[in-house]
N, C-alpha and C positions, 0 to 999 in steps of 0.2 A: 756593607759592602760585604760580599761574599769573599772570603779570604782562602777559598780552597783547600780549608785544612781538612775537612771531614773526611774520617778514616785514615788521618795519617796518624803514624806511631812516633811518640816524642819521649825523650828521656830530659829529665830536668835535674840538674846538681842543686842541691841546696833548695829543695822545694817546698820548704814546709812555712815559712815567713818571710813577709817582707816582699822584696822584688821576686823571688823565686816562686813563693807561694801564688803571689798574683799571676805569673804566667802559668801556672801550671792549672790553674783557675780558668782563664781565659782560654787555654787550648784545650782543657775537656769541653768548655761552652760551645767553642768552635767544633767538636766532633772528634778531637782526637784522643786516642789512648795514652797514656801517660805512665811513664812511671817516674819514681822521684826517690831520691835518697838525700839524707841528714843524719846528724849524729843523735838527735833525741828519739827513741824509738819510740815514745807516747806520742810526740807530734807527728812523725812519720805515720802512725796507726790513724791519727786524728783527721790527717789530710787525705790520705788515701779513703777512706771511709767517706769523706767530703765530695772527692772527686768522683768515684763512683756513684754516688747518690746523682750525679748530672747525667748517668746513663751511657757511660764510657767504661771500658777495659780500665784498671788503675792498679797499679801495684807500690810499692814501696821497701825500702830496707835502711836500716841503722848504717850506715856506712862514714869510716873515718876517711874523709879525702885523702888525707897524708898517709893511708897505709894504700900504697900504690898498687899492690898487687890485688888488696880487696877490691879497690874501684874498679881495676880492668876486669876484675871476674864477674865483678855485679852488673857494668854496663854490658858486659859480653851476654851473660843469663838474661839479663832483663830484654834485651835485642830478640834473644831467639825466643824468649817468652811470648813476645808480641808478633811472632812472625815477621820480623825487620825492623829496620828503624829509618824515617824520616828526616828526624829533626834532633838534634842533640844543643840543648841551653847548657852552657857552664856559667855557672851563677855563682858558686861557693866561694866564701873569702874567708882568710885568716883575721881580716880585719883588725891590724897592728899597724901602729905609725911610726913605731921608734926605727931609729938607725941603729940599735946595738945587734950583736951577732943572733941573738936569739930572733928578734924580729924577720931579721932577715931570711932567718931559714925556715920561719914559719910562714911568710909570704912565698917564700920558693917553692915548699912543698906543697902549700894548700892551692894558691893563685895560679901559680905557673906550672909547676909539674904535676898537679892535678888536671887541668886543663889538657896538657900533654897526652897523660896516662888515659884520659876518657876521650879525646879527639883518635889517639893510636887504637883503642878498642872498636870506636865507633864505626870508622872508615871503612872496613869492608863491609858492613850493612848497610851505610849510607850510599855507597858507589854501586851496591846491589839494587836498591830502592833506586838511584839515579839512573840506571839503566834500564827499568821498566817506565818509570813516571816522566824521568827527562830531569827530576831535579830532588835534590836533597841538601838539606842546609844546616850548618853548625852556627850559632850565636853565642859569644864570650861577652859576659858582662865586666865592665872596665869600670873606670870612674874619670869625672874632670880633673881627679889628682894628677891623672897621667900628663896633663899638658899644663898644667899650673906646679912651680917648683919656688918654695919660699925657705924650704931648710930641706936638709938630706932627711929622706922620708923612704922606706921600704915597702913601705906601701904605694905610694904614687910611682916609684922606679918598677915595682915589678907589674903595675897596672900598665903601664908602658910598654913593658917587654911582651905582655900579653896581646897587644895591639900589633905589634911587630912580628910575634909569631902567627896571630891569626891571617896576617896580610902573608905570610909564605905559604900558609896552608890554602887561604882561596887561590893564588897565583897557581901551587901545584897540583891542585885538585880540579882548577878548571875545566880542564879536558873532560873530566868525570862527571862534569856538571853537579859536583859538589860544592856548593858555596860556603865562604866562611867570612862573616861580620861581627862587628863589636858594634856594643853600645854602651854609653859613656854618660852614666847619671851624674847629673849634680847631687845638692843637698837632697837627701829623700826620707821624709816622716812618715813613721809609721809608730803605732803604740808598741812599745816594748824594742823599738830599736835605738840605735846610737843616739839620733837628734831628740827622741824621746828622753833617752836617760839624761843626756846634756842641757834639756829645757828643765828637768827636774831637779838637778844635782848643779849644774852652771848655768843659771838663767843670765847673766851678763854676756857669757860665749853665745848661748843661744840667740837672745837679741843682736849680737853682732853679726852672726849669720844669717838671720832674717834681713837684716837692715842691706846685706851684700846681696840679698837676691833681688834684682829688677823687679819680679813681677810681685814682691810682697809677698811670697809664699813659698813653702819649699814643694817639691815633687811628691806624690803621691806614688806608691808602686804601680798604681796602675797607669800611670803616667808612661812608666819605664816600659812596663808588659806590652803597652799597644804599640810601641817602636817595636822593640822585640819579636812580635808576633808578625807584624808586617816584614819584617826581614826575613823572618824564617818561612814565610808564607812562598807559595808559588806565584804570588803576584809581583814578587822581588825576583824572579828568576835569572835576571841580566845584571844584578846588585849583587857584586862579592869583592871582597877585601877593604871595606871601608869601615869608620869610625864614626859613628853617628852619635853626636854629644845631644845629650836632653837634657839642658841644664839649666834651663829658663833665661839666658845670657848672662849668668854668673862668672863664666870666663871671658876672657879679652880675646881668644884666639881666632884668628882668620882662617878658615879651613879653604885653601886653594888646591 
């Protein structure tokens, strides 16, 4: 299926590993020019080289998502360098589960305010692109933890707040044909990721998580990127404001 992404321009926050890297790779495979950011400068350089080798324009920078001025400046400069912006992917996360004040602050600064900052910086470019082509899109990566709550958690609560925020963006920007959607993964396994670390260091916890997955496996980053690219693409031009669970039926939530 042609996703009609060739020639589009995309920004991916947290684009060097895991879900973000899979999204950046697939965007480049579809012919998108891609700009990525992450904290590790060496990982950014390696990812940019791999993306450029696919025959598209690729750039990247080491950016601390919690430094909101630096993030906003980078989003604007990257969009300008690409000659505009059609797609924004907000994927970066502090990945902390605690309920103490420090955990709340990290999740607020990175997951929530990072997304708000990036959206605010990107919107003028997205609106301009939509005025020309009829469609531009934002996709935020949340989590199945946003809809499951067994104990107080800054992670789940902030991921839920992100869904609420993106719904508001979708509603307010619909007249401009700028869409905003969310993908909420379940457990995602990749080498060097959280669940890989748990597998190595807490095997009983890992086995319990696997037992809870009805499909008998965890998601791959590519499982999540496939859904993300579909929502980001013009093929989804009338889909906005949704939260797409990609969780292999691990949750009990019924989405009406």
